[in-house]
PyMOL Python script that loads the backbone (N, CA, C, O; Angstrom):
from pymol import cmd

cmd.read_pdbstr("""\
ATOM      1  N   MET A   1     -49.458  21.799 -13.936  1.00  0.00           N
ATOM      2  CA  MET A   1     -48.292  21.400 -14.692  1.00  0.00           C
ATOM      3  C   MET A   1     -47.035  21.480 -13.835  1.00  0.00           C
ATOM      4  O   MET A   1     -46.175  20.604 -13.919  1.00  0.00           O
ATOM      5  N   ARG A   2     -46.920  22.502 -13.026  1.00  0.00           N
ATOM      6  CA  ARG A   2     -45.738  22.651 -12.173  1.00  0.00           C
ATOM      7  C   ARG A   2     -45.663  21.530 -11.142  1.00  0.00           C
ATOM      8  O   ARG A   2     -44.573  21.060 -10.817  1.00  0.00           O
ATOM      9  N   LEU A   3     -46.787  21.107 -10.638  1.00  0.00           N
ATOM     10  CA  LEU A   3     -46.788  20.033  -9.649  1.00  0.00           C
ATOM     11  C   LEU A   3     -46.365  18.704 -10.262  1.00  0.00           C
ATOM     12  O   LEU A   3     -45.834  17.839  -9.566  1.00  0.00           O
ATOM     13  N   ALA A   4     -46.593  18.541 -11.542  1.00  0.00           N
ATOM     14  CA  ALA A   4     -46.189  17.307 -12.210  1.00  0.00           C
ATOM     15  C   ALA A   4     -44.668  17.225 -12.336  1.00  0.00           C
ATOM     16  O   ALA A   4     -44.125  16.121 -12.367  1.00  0.00           O
ATOM     17  N   LEU A   5     -43.983  18.328 -12.406  1.00  0.00           N
ATOM     18  CA  LEU A   5     -42.533  18.349 -12.525  1.00  0.00           C
ATOM     19  C   LEU A   5     -41.819  18.225 -11.181  1.00  0.00           C
ATOM     20  O   LEU A   5     -40.639  17.876 -11.135  1.00  0.00           O
ATOM     21  N   LEU A   6     -42.516  18.503 -10.109  1.00  0.00           N
ATOM     22  CA  LEU A   6     -41.904  18.481  -8.787  1.00  0.00           C
ATOM     23  C   LEU A   6     -41.321  17.115  -8.429  1.00  0.00           C
ATOM     24  O   LEU A   6     -40.187  17.070  -7.954  1.00  0.00           O
ATOM     25  N   PRO A   7     -42.023  16.005  -8.627  1.00  0.00           N
ATOM     26  CA  PRO A   7     -41.415  14.705  -8.295  1.00  0.00           C
ATOM     27  C   PRO A   7     -40.147  14.418  -9.100  1.00  0.00           C
ATOM     28  O   PRO A   7     -39.210  13.814  -8.578  1.00  0.00           O
ATOM     29  N   LEU A   8     -40.107  14.834 -10.341  1.00  0.00           N
ATOM     30  CA  LEU A   8     -38.908  14.624 -11.149  1.00  0.00           C
ATOM     31  C   LEU A   8     -37.717  15.412 -10.609  1.00  0.00           C
ATOM     32  O   LEU A   8     -36.590  14.917 -10.591  1.00  0.00           O
ATOM     33  N   LEU A   9     -37.972  16.610 -10.181  1.00  0.00           N
ATOM     34  CA  LEU A   9     -36.898  17.423  -9.609  1.00  0.00           C
ATOM     35  C   LEU A   9     -36.404  16.830  -8.299  1.00  0.00           C
ATOM     36  O   LEU A   9     -35.202  16.828  -8.033  1.00  0.00           O
ATOM     37  N   LEU A  10     -37.311  16.332  -7.489  1.00  0.00           N
ATOM     38  CA  LEU A  10     -36.914  15.729  -6.222  1.00  0.00           C
ATOM     39  C   LEU A  10     -36.137  14.437  -6.434  1.00  0.00           C
ATOM     40  O   LEU A  10     -35.177  14.173  -5.710  1.00  0.00           O
ATOM     41  N   LEU A  11     -36.529  13.636  -7.403  1.00  0.00           N
ATOM     42  CA  LEU A  11     -35.804  12.401  -7.690  1.00  0.00           C
ATOM     43  C   LEU A  11     -34.402  12.694  -8.231  1.00  0.00           C
ATOM     44  O   LEU A  11     -33.454  11.966  -7.938  1.00  0.00           O
ATOM     45  N   GLY A  12     -34.280  13.736  -9.001  1.00  0.00           N
ATOM     46  CA  GLY A  12     -32.978  14.105  -9.542  1.00  0.00           C
ATOM     47  C   GLY A  12     -32.007  14.544  -8.457  1.00  0.00           C
ATOM     48  O   GLY A  12     -30.795  14.408  -8.620  1.00  0.00           O
ATOM     49  N   ALA A  13     -32.518  15.062  -7.367  1.00  0.00           N
ATOM     50  CA  ALA A  13     -31.671  15.520  -6.270  1.00  0.00           C
ATOM     51  C   ALA A  13     -31.244  14.373  -5.369  1.00  0.00           C
ATOM     52  O   ALA A  13     -30.391  14.569  -4.503  1.00  0.00           O
ATOM     53  N   CYS A  14     -31.801  13.198  -5.542  1.00  0.00           N
ATOM     54  CA  CYS A  14     -31.471  12.057  -4.676  1.00  0.00           C
ATOM     55  C   CYS A  14     -30.124  11.439  -5.004  1.00  0.00           C
ATOM     56  O   CYS A  14     -29.497  10.846  -4.126  1.00  0.00           O
ATOM     57  N   GLY A  15     -29.669  11.556  -6.214  1.00  0.00           N
ATOM     58  CA  GLY A  15     -28.417  10.913  -6.612  1.00  0.00           C
ATOM     59  C   GLY A  15     -27.223  11.561  -5.957  1.00  0.00           C
ATOM     60  O   GLY A  15     -27.237  12.750  -5.637  1.00  0.00           O
ATOM     61  N   SER A  16     -26.186  10.765  -5.760  1.00  0.00           N
ATOM     62  CA  SER A  16     -24.948  11.268  -5.174  1.00  0.00           C
ATOM     63  C   SER A  16     -23.860  11.286  -6.236  1.00  0.00           C
ATOM     64  O   SER A  16     -23.617  10.272  -6.889  1.00  0.00           O
ATOM     65  N   SER A  17     -23.218  12.400  -6.411  1.00  0.00           N
ATOM     66  CA  SER A  17     -22.154  12.495  -7.406  1.00  0.00           C
ATOM     67  C   SER A  17     -20.809  12.088  -6.811  1.00  0.00           C
ATOM     68  O   SER A  17     -19.790  12.143  -7.500  1.00  0.00           O
ATOM     69  N   ALA A  18     -20.792  11.678  -5.537  1.00  0.00           N
ATOM     70  CA  ALA A  18     -19.545  11.284  -4.892  1.00  0.00           C
ATOM     71  C   ALA A  18     -19.152   9.849  -5.218  1.00  0.00           C
ATOM     72  O   ALA A  18     -18.090   9.391  -4.798  1.00  0.00           O
ATOM     73  N   ASN A  19     -19.989   9.136  -5.958  1.00  0.00           N
ATOM     74  CA  ASN A  19     -19.694   7.747  -6.313  1.00  0.00           C
ATOM     75  C   ASN A  19     -18.722   7.696  -7.480  1.00  0.00           C
ATOM     76  O   ASN A  19     -18.668   8.607  -8.307  1.00  0.00           O
ATOM     77  N   ASP A  20     -17.950   6.603  -7.531  1.00  0.00           N
ATOM     78  CA  ASP A  20     -17.045   6.413  -8.665  1.00  0.00           C
ATOM     79  C   ASP A  20     -17.843   5.916  -9.869  1.00  0.00           C
ATOM     80  O   ASP A  20     -19.045   5.684  -9.734  1.00  0.00           O
ATOM     81  N   PRO A  21     -17.230   5.745 -11.032  1.00  0.00           N
ATOM     82  CA  PRO A  21     -17.976   5.347 -12.235  1.00  0.00           C
ATOM     83  C   PRO A  21     -18.758   4.038 -12.088  1.00  0.00           C
ATOM     84  O   PRO A  21     -19.755   3.842 -12.784  1.00  0.00           O
ATOM     85  N   SER A  22     -18.325   3.142 -11.196  1.00  0.00           N
ATOM     86  CA  SER A  22     -19.055   1.887 -11.013  1.00  0.00           C
ATOM     87  C   SER A  22     -20.316   2.078 -10.187  1.00  0.00           C
ATOM     88  O   SER A  22     -21.154   1.178 -10.134  1.00  0.00           O
ATOM     89  N   GLY A  23     -20.470   3.220  -9.545  1.00  0.00           N
ATOM     90  CA  GLY A  23     -21.638   3.485  -8.724  1.00  0.00           C
ATOM     91  C   GLY A  23     -21.423   3.166  -7.258  1.00  0.00           C
ATOM     92  O   GLY A  23     -22.329   3.358  -6.447  1.00  0.00           O
ATOM     93  N   ALA A  24     -20.244   2.685  -6.906  1.00  0.00           N
ATOM     94  CA  ALA A  24     -19.955   2.345  -5.515  1.00  0.00           C
ATOM     95  C   ALA A  24     -19.630   3.608  -4.724  1.00  0.00           C
ATOM     96  O   ALA A  24     -18.993   4.522  -5.248  1.00  0.00           O
ATOM     97  N   PRO A  25     -20.062   3.662  -3.471  1.00  0.00           N
ATOM     98  CA  PRO A  25     -19.674   4.797  -2.625  1.00  0.00           C
ATOM     99  C   PRO A  25     -18.161   4.778  -2.372  1.00  0.00           C
ATOM    100  O   PRO A  25     -17.529   3.731  -2.515  1.00  0.00           O
ATOM    101  N   PRO A  26     -17.586   5.901  -2.005  1.00  0.00           N
ATOM    102  CA  PRO A  26     -16.122   5.979  -1.852  1.00  0.00           C
ATOM    103  C   PRO A  26     -15.537   4.934  -0.906  1.00  0.00           C
ATOM    104  O   PRO A  26     -14.480   4.376  -1.201  1.00  0.00           O
ATOM    105  N   SER A  27     -16.187   4.655   0.215  1.00  0.00           N
ATOM    106  CA  SER A  27     -15.631   3.678   1.159  1.00  0.00           C
ATOM    107  C   SER A  27     -15.619   2.276   0.554  1.00  0.00           C
ATOM    108  O   SER A  27     -14.666   1.522   0.746  1.00  0.00           O
ATOM    109  N   GLU A  28     -16.666   1.933  -0.167  1.00  0.00           N
ATOM    110  CA  GLU A  28     -16.724   0.608  -0.798  1.00  0.00           C
ATOM    111  C   GLU A  28     -15.722   0.521  -1.948  1.00  0.00           C
ATOM    112  O   GLU A  28     -15.087  -0.518  -2.130  1.00  0.00           O
ATOM    113  N   ALA A  29     -15.571   1.575  -2.712  1.00  0.00           N
ATOM    114  CA  ALA A  29     -14.599   1.589  -3.810  1.00  0.00           C
ATOM    115  C   ALA A  29     -13.185   1.425  -3.267  1.00  0.00           C
ATOM    116  O   ALA A  29     -12.361   0.740  -3.874  1.00  0.00           O
ATOM    117  N   ARG A  30     -12.902   2.046  -2.135  1.00  0.00           N
ATOM    118  CA  ARG A  30     -11.580   1.918  -1.520  1.00  0.00           C
ATOM    119  C   ARG A  30     -11.341   0.473  -1.070  1.00  0.00           C
ATOM    120  O   ARG A  30     -10.243  -0.056  -1.246  1.00  0.00           O
ATOM    121  N   GLN A  31     -12.358  -0.162  -0.492  1.00  0.00           N
ATOM    122  CA  GLN A  31     -12.226  -1.560  -0.068  1.00  0.00           C
ATOM    123  C   GLN A  31     -12.013  -2.476  -1.276  1.00  0.00           C
ATOM    124  O   GLN A  31     -11.206  -3.403  -1.221  1.00  0.00           O
ATOM    125  N   LEU A  32     -12.728  -2.217  -2.350  1.00  0.00           N
ATOM    126  CA  LEU A  32     -12.549  -3.026  -3.559  1.00  0.00           C
ATOM    127  C   LEU A  32     -11.152  -2.854  -4.137  1.00  0.00           C
ATOM    128  O   LEU A  32     -10.545  -3.826  -4.586  1.00  0.00           O
ATOM    129  N   ASN A  33     -10.638  -1.632  -4.130  1.00  0.00           N
ATOM    130  CA  ASN A  33      -9.285  -1.390  -4.627  1.00  0.00           C
ATOM    131  C   ASN A  33      -8.236  -2.088  -3.762  1.00  0.00           C
ATOM    132  O   ASN A  33      -7.264  -2.641  -4.277  1.00  0.00           O
ATOM    133  N   ASP A  34      -8.440  -2.058  -2.440  1.00  0.00           N
ATOM    134  CA  ASP A  34      -7.516  -2.738  -1.539  1.00  0.00           C
ATOM    135  C   ASP A  34      -7.540  -4.246  -1.777  1.00  0.00           C
ATOM    136  O   ASP A  34      -6.494  -4.895  -1.773  1.00  0.00           O
ATOM    137  N   SER A  35      -8.721  -4.793  -1.980  1.00  0.00           N
ATOM    138  CA  SER A  35      -8.847  -6.231  -2.244  1.00  0.00           C
ATOM    139  C   SER A  35      -8.180  -6.611  -3.559  1.00  0.00           C
ATOM    140  O   SER A  35      -7.506  -7.638  -3.646  1.00  0.00           O
ATOM    141  N   ALA A  36      -8.366  -5.794  -4.567  1.00  0.00           N
ATOM    142  CA  ALA A  36      -7.742  -6.062  -5.864  1.00  0.00           C
ATOM    143  C   ALA A  36      -6.221  -6.004  -5.753  1.00  0.00           C
ATOM    144  O   ALA A  36      -5.528  -6.818  -6.363  1.00  0.00           O
ATOM    145  N   ALA A  37      -5.699  -5.062  -4.989  1.00  0.00           N
ATOM    146  CA  ALA A  37      -4.253  -4.961  -4.804  1.00  0.00           C
ATOM    147  C   ALA A  37      -3.720  -6.190  -4.068  1.00  0.00           C
ATOM    148  O   ALA A  37      -2.640  -6.685  -4.389  1.00  0.00           O
ATOM    149  N   MET A  38      -4.474  -6.683  -3.082  1.00  0.00           N
ATOM    150  CA  MET A  38      -4.054  -7.874  -2.354  1.00  0.00           C
ATOM    151  C   MET A  38      -4.034  -9.095  -3.274  1.00  0.00           C
ATOM    152  O   MET A  38      -3.107  -9.902  -3.216  1.00  0.00           O
ATOM    153  N   LEU A  39      -5.047  -9.228  -4.116  1.00  0.00           N
ATOM    154  CA  LEU A  39      -5.086 -10.345  -5.056  1.00  0.00           C
ATOM    155  C   LEU A  39      -3.947 -10.258  -6.067  1.00  0.00           C
ATOM    156  O   LEU A  39      -3.349 -11.275  -6.420  1.00  0.00           O
ATOM    157  N   ASP A  40      -3.647  -9.055  -6.530  1.00  0.00           N
ATOM    158  CA  ASP A  40      -2.534  -8.877  -7.470  1.00  0.00           C
ATOM    159  C   ASP A  40      -1.206  -9.249  -6.822  1.00  0.00           C
ATOM    160  O   ASP A  40      -0.349  -9.849  -7.470  1.00  0.00           O
ATOM    161  N   ALA A  41      -1.029  -8.901  -5.554  1.00  0.00           N
ATOM    162  CA  ALA A  41       0.224  -9.190  -4.863  1.00  0.00           C
ATOM    163  C   ALA A  41       0.401 -10.691  -4.654  1.00  0.00           C
ATOM    164  O   ALA A  41       1.532 -11.174  -4.599  1.00  0.00           O
ATOM    165  N   ASN A  42      -0.698 -11.434  -4.539  1.00  0.00           N
ATOM    166  CA  ASN A  42      -0.625 -12.872  -4.294  1.00  0.00           C
ATOM    167  C   ASN A  42      -0.735 -13.703  -5.569  1.00  0.00           C
ATOM    168  O   ASN A  42      -0.777 -14.931  -5.496  1.00  0.00           O
ATOM    169  N   SER A  43      -0.781 -13.070  -6.712  1.00  0.00           N
ATOM    170  CA  SER A  43      -0.972 -13.813  -7.952  1.00  0.00           C
ATOM    171  C   SER A  43       0.359 -14.348  -8.482  1.00  0.00           C
ATOM    172  O   SER A  43       1.432 -13.872  -8.113  1.00  0.00           O
ATOM    173  N   VAL A  44       0.261 -15.336  -9.344  1.00  0.00           N
ATOM    174  CA  VAL A  44       1.437 -15.949  -9.965  1.00  0.00           C
ATOM    175  C   VAL A  44       1.366 -15.648 -11.455  1.00  0.00           C
ATOM    176  O   VAL A  44       0.308 -15.767 -12.074  1.00  0.00           O
ATOM    177  N   SER A  45       2.495 -15.259 -12.020  1.00  0.00           N
ATOM    178  CA  SER A  45       2.510 -14.930 -13.441  1.00  0.00           C
ATOM    179  C   SER A  45       2.455 -16.207 -14.277  1.00  0.00           C
ATOM    180  O   SER A  45       2.927 -17.252 -13.831  1.00  0.00           O
ATOM    181  N   PRO A  46       1.892 -16.139 -15.472  1.00  0.00           N
ATOM    182  CA  PRO A  46       1.856 -17.320 -16.352  1.00  0.00           C
ATOM    183  C   PRO A  46       3.254 -17.818 -16.712  1.00  0.00           C
ATOM    184  O   PRO A  46       3.448 -19.016 -16.920  1.00  0.00           O
ATOM    185  N   GLU A  47       4.223 -16.917 -16.786  1.00  0.00           N
ATOM    186  CA  GLU A  47       5.590 -17.321 -17.104  1.00  0.00           C
ATOM    187  C   GLU A  47       6.157 -18.218 -16.001  1.00  0.00           C
ATOM    188  O   GLU A  47       6.867 -19.181 -16.291  1.00  0.00           O
ATOM    189  N   ALA A  48       5.848 -17.910 -14.747  1.00  0.00           N
ATOM    190  CA  ALA A  48       6.336 -18.730 -13.648  1.00  0.00           C
ATOM    191  C   ALA A  48       5.703 -20.110 -13.692  1.00  0.00           C
ATOM    192  O   ALA A  48       6.355 -21.098 -13.355  1.00  0.00           O
ATOM    193  N   LEU A  49       4.457 -20.193 -14.097  1.00  0.00           N
ATOM    194  CA  LEU A  49       3.807 -21.502 -14.224  1.00  0.00           C
ATOM    195  C   LEU A  49       4.435 -22.311 -15.347  1.00  0.00           C
ATOM    196  O   LEU A  49       4.629 -23.518 -15.204  1.00  0.00           O
ATOM    197  N   ASN A  50       4.753 -21.669 -16.454  1.00  0.00           N
ATOM    198  CA  ASN A  50       5.370 -22.363 -17.587  1.00  0.00           C
ATOM    199  C   ASN A  50       6.766 -22.868 -17.229  1.00  0.00           C
ATOM    200  O   ASN A  50       7.153 -23.956 -17.655  1.00  0.00           O
ATOM    201  N   GLU A  51       7.525 -22.095 -16.454  1.00  0.00           N
ATOM    202  CA  GLU A  51       8.863 -22.517 -16.059  1.00  0.00           C
ATOM    203  C   GLU A  51       8.813 -23.720 -15.121  1.00  0.00           C
ATOM    204  O   GLU A  51       9.667 -24.601 -15.212  1.00  0.00           O
ATOM    205  N   SER A  52       7.837 -23.773 -14.231  1.00  0.00           N
ATOM    206  CA  SER A  52       7.763 -24.885 -13.286  1.00  0.00           C
ATOM    207  C   SER A  52       7.297 -26.171 -13.951  1.00  0.00           C
ATOM    208  O   SER A  52       7.663 -27.255 -13.498  1.00  0.00           O
ATOM    209  N   THR A  53       6.506 -26.085 -15.005  1.00  0.00           N
ATOM    210  CA  THR A  53       6.040 -27.287 -15.685  1.00  0.00           C
ATOM    211  C   THR A  53       7.037 -27.773 -16.741  1.00  0.00           C
ATOM    212  O   THR A  53       6.942 -28.911 -17.199  1.00  0.00           O
ATOM    213  N   ALA A  54       7.989 -26.924 -17.131  1.00  0.00           N
ATOM    214  CA  ALA A  54       8.960 -27.288 -18.159  1.00  0.00           C
ATOM    215  C   ALA A  54      10.075 -28.159 -17.605  1.00  0.00           C
ATOM    216  O   ALA A  54      10.816 -28.764 -18.379  1.00  0.00           O
ATOM    217  N   LYS A  55      10.214 -28.238 -16.299  1.00  0.00           N
ATOM    218  CA  LYS A  55      11.321 -29.002 -15.696  1.00  0.00           C
ATOM    219  C   LYS A  55      11.114 -30.472 -15.771  1.00  0.00           C
ATOM    220  O   LYS A  55      11.958 -31.238 -15.307  1.00  0.00           O
TER     221      LYS A  55
END
""", "prot")
cmd.dss("prot")
cmd.show_as("cartoon", "prot")
cmd.util.cbc("prot")
cmd.orient("prot")
């Protein structure tokens, strides 16, 4: 019976708790955040689009 539980215990130790909620490792999460910030900085607001089409 004890040997049957051993694989479960070993599999449970394989996970890393250093990942963010999405499951990405810290370096990848940082790259995704940087990319999202770059996209936000280059985006155009809907109000600016409405003003340019109203002319």
